[in-house]
C-alpha positions, 0 to 999 in steps of 0.5 A: 558090146561091153559097157562103160564104168563111170565115176563121179566124186563131188563135194556132196556124193561119191558115185559109181555107175555102169552104162551099156546098150541094155543096162544102166545102173547107178550107186551113190553114197553121201559124204559123211557130214556132222550135224550142224556142219554145212559140208566138208573141207576139200581135204576131208571130202577127198578122204571120204571118197577114197573110203567110200569108192571101193565099196560102191565100185564093187557093188556095181561090178558085182551087178555087171557080172551077175547080168552077164555084162563086161567093162570095156571102158572107164569114164570119170568126171575130171573137173567141175565144168568146162574150162582149163581153170576149172578144178576142185581137189575132190575130182582127183580122187575119182581120177586116180581110181579111174586111171588105176582101173583103166590100167588094170582092166586094159581098157580106155579111159574117158573123161568128162566134167561133173556138169556135163555128166549131170546134163546127160543123166538128166536127159535120159528119159526126159523126153527132150530131143534135139541138139539145141536147148537151154539148161538150168544147173542148180546145185550146191556149187552151181547156179548156171543157165547154159545154152547147148548147141551140139557139143558146145555148152555156153554159160549165159548167166549164173549166180554172182555170189551164193549158189542155189544149193548153198542157200538151201543148205545154209537155211536148212542147217540154221533151222537145225536140219541135217546136211544136205538140207534139201529134202528136209527143207522141202518137207517143211515148205510143203506144210507152209500156209503162208510165206514172204515174197523176198525181192529177186536181185538181178544184174547183167551177169545173172543173179544174187542170192546173198541178200536173200540169205540175209533176209531168211536168216533174219527171219530165223533169228526173229522166230519165224516158223520153219515152214514159213522160212522154208517156203519163202526160200523155195518161192525165192528160188522159183522166181529167180531162175525163171527171170534167168530163164526168160532172159536167156530165152529172149536172147537165144530164141530157145524155149526148151529148158532141161533143168537138173542138179541136186536142187532140181530134184525137189518135187516142190520146186518143180511144181512151183516152176511149172505153175508160175511158168504157166501163170505168167505165160512165159512160154518156156518148155520145161523138162526135168530128169528123173529125180534120181538122176537130178542129184549128183550121180555117175550115171551120166558120166557112164553114159557119156563114156559109153557114147564116146567109146562107140564114137571112137570105134573102141 
């Protein structure tokens, strides 16, 4: 059976992938961001995707041919999350390429969202089974706690101001690290012997991270060691998201949580979450996708398209 080519064009990464019954491969490339900058404007990101997509698609299709596979459909992340008002210009680049490829190859075009692509990729090889569970999506544009029941994806709570990835990147760039700063901030945090437990800010809708950002920037201004600042950041994120998850678990009765997104690819954050969950006896069952499927990638988009192709009898 033919497989599906997947395309995802986020604010951080250009990615292409292929999924079939016997093969799953993914290729991605970060958007080019100059030292000291905290990302690209949407227009700049769209242009970067237009430049980078042909190379990545060629890499994927070459490997598909070498493996003796064929493309029977194309799937693209058409928007950030569910909802008619969900829109970002960066996804228009992927949609344009996907539409052209679908027409040129005379194969069906499927669509999904960036968030659902993340979820599907993270679930691959995670060990999580069943159709009902909680999800935690931590990235530069999302800090969402979701309740998945079948195909329904309900947002229970979120950050009301700054997202987890934005906090990490802003702190890292302020410390002189390259964007995206997650891996560099994690390396620094792992060297810390001490850190500050910043207060967690919550309300009925979710959490607030802008106050923590101000406190961390004051640390940097006062000359605190990068290791101290970095570990304080990860400690704050760990305690904040566990508060969100415990609240969601109490509301729904669900204990199982699939955690994904670029920030969730951090080995340190995974360790902190697991250790605090056990220490505080929160009773949550934490599941993580493979690190390579936690950050932005098109693997979940391709898998989703392949499943839609099978379900539609294509």
